C-alpha distance (Angstrom), angle and dihedral (degrees) to the residues before:
residue distance angle dihedral
M1 . . .
P2 3.92 . .
E3 3.81 117.0 .
Q4 3.85 114.5 -112.9
Q5 3.80 113.4 -99.7
S6 3.77 110.1 -107.1
H7 3.79 127.0 -171.4
L8 3.79 111.0 -105.8
L9 3.83 115.2 -135.7
T10 3.78 128.3 -156.3
E11 3.84 119.7 -123.4
T12 3.85 89.0 -102.7
E13 3.81 94.9 51.2
T14 3.79 89.2 46.8
A15 3.91 95.0 47.8
K16 3.80 88.2 51.1
Q17 3.75 94.2 47.0
I18 3.92 90.7 53.5
S19 3.85 94.1 36.1
V20 3.81 96.3 -116.9
A21 3.81 133.2 119.7
P22 3.89 114.6 -101.5
A23 3.88 85.8 -119.5
T24 3.86 86.3 63.1
L25 3.65 91.1 56.1
Q26 3.81 90.8 49.7
Q27 3.91 89.7 51.1
W28 3.85 90.3 51.0
R29 3.80 92.9 51.4
H30 3.81 91.9 45.4
H31 3.79 96.9 47.2
H32 3.86 95.8 32.5
R33 3.71 88.3 -126.2
Y34 3.87 98.8 151.6
S35 3.76 129.1 17.6
L36 3.72 97.8 -122.6
P37 3.88 103.5 150.0
F38 3.81 116.4 -129.1
I39 3.78 136.4 176.1
R40 3.79 123.3 -129.6
V41 3.73 118.8 -153.4
G42 3.85 104.9 -179.7
R43 3.83 100.3 -60.4
L44 3.66 96.2 -17.5
I45 3.81 122.5 101.9
R46 3.75 118.5 -155.7
Y47 3.77 132.2 177.3
R48 3.88 127.8 -152.9
Q49 3.66 112.4 -125.5
I50 3.92 89.7 -137.2
D51 3.82 90.3 55.0
V52 3.74 92.4 50.0
D53 3.79 92.1 48.9
N54 3.85 91.4 48.4
W55 3.85 92.5 45.9
L56 3.89 90.4 51.6
A57 3.83 90.5 48.1
S58 3.86 90.9 48.7
R59 3.96 88.4 54.9
T60 3.81 94.3 51.3
V61 3.79 109.7 122.3
T62 3.74 128.3 -162.3
A63 3.85 124.8 -139.0
S64 3.77 91.3 -109.3
E65 3.82 90.9 51.1
T66 3.70 89.1 52.1
R67 3.86 91.4 49.1
A68 3.89 87.2 51.9
F69 3.71 94.2 50.3
V70 3.80 93.3 50.2
A71 3.83 91.2 50.8
Q72 3.70 92.1 48.9
R73 3.76 89.5 50.7
V74 3.79 93.4 50.0
A75 3.80 90.0 46.7
R76 3.86 91.9 53.5
K77 3.89 92.3 48.0
Q78 3.80 90.0 50.7
H79 3.75 90.6 48.9
R80 3.74 93.9 50.3
A81 3.89 89.0 50.5
A82 3.83 90.5 52.1
L83 3.81 90.6 49.3
K84 3.84 90.1 49.8
H85 3.60 91.3 47.8
A86 3.80 94.8 49.9
S87 3.68 90.5 44.0
A88 3.81 90.2 55.5
L89 3.77 91.2 49.6
Q90 3.67 92.2 49.7
A91 3.79 90.5 52.3
G92 3.72 90.4 61.1
S93 3.73 104.4 -95.0
Q94 3.81 112.3 149.6
R95 3.66 97.1 -150.6
V96 3.64 131.6 5.6
K97 3.81 113.6 -156.6
P98 3.75 117.4 -149.2
K99 3.80 114.7 -122.8
T100 3.79 112.0 -100.9
K101 3.73 130.8 -177.5
R102 3.68 116.4 -107.3
R103 3.66 118.9 -114.9
R104 3.77 120.0 -128.6
S105 3.79 116.7 -130.7
């Protein structure tokens, strides 16, 4: 079954469409940061419009997912702080003072 024809975008066109710099796309490809499919033809890089649309749709986040992500991040931060505190106590520290902001007079 033949694949549907999809408009090919240049790196610059793709970057404009997703509001990043072309250099950002280059970094993502080099470091395999995101799974945005691309086509390499010699030195040229092209992106299928359908692939860009699907990639953007897969990265859409709802408000409830955002709240869950923030809650997980806070929990990890608190867990790391508790581990650091326990480690300091185990190392023989008598009292570990939590970091507090200084008040200006």
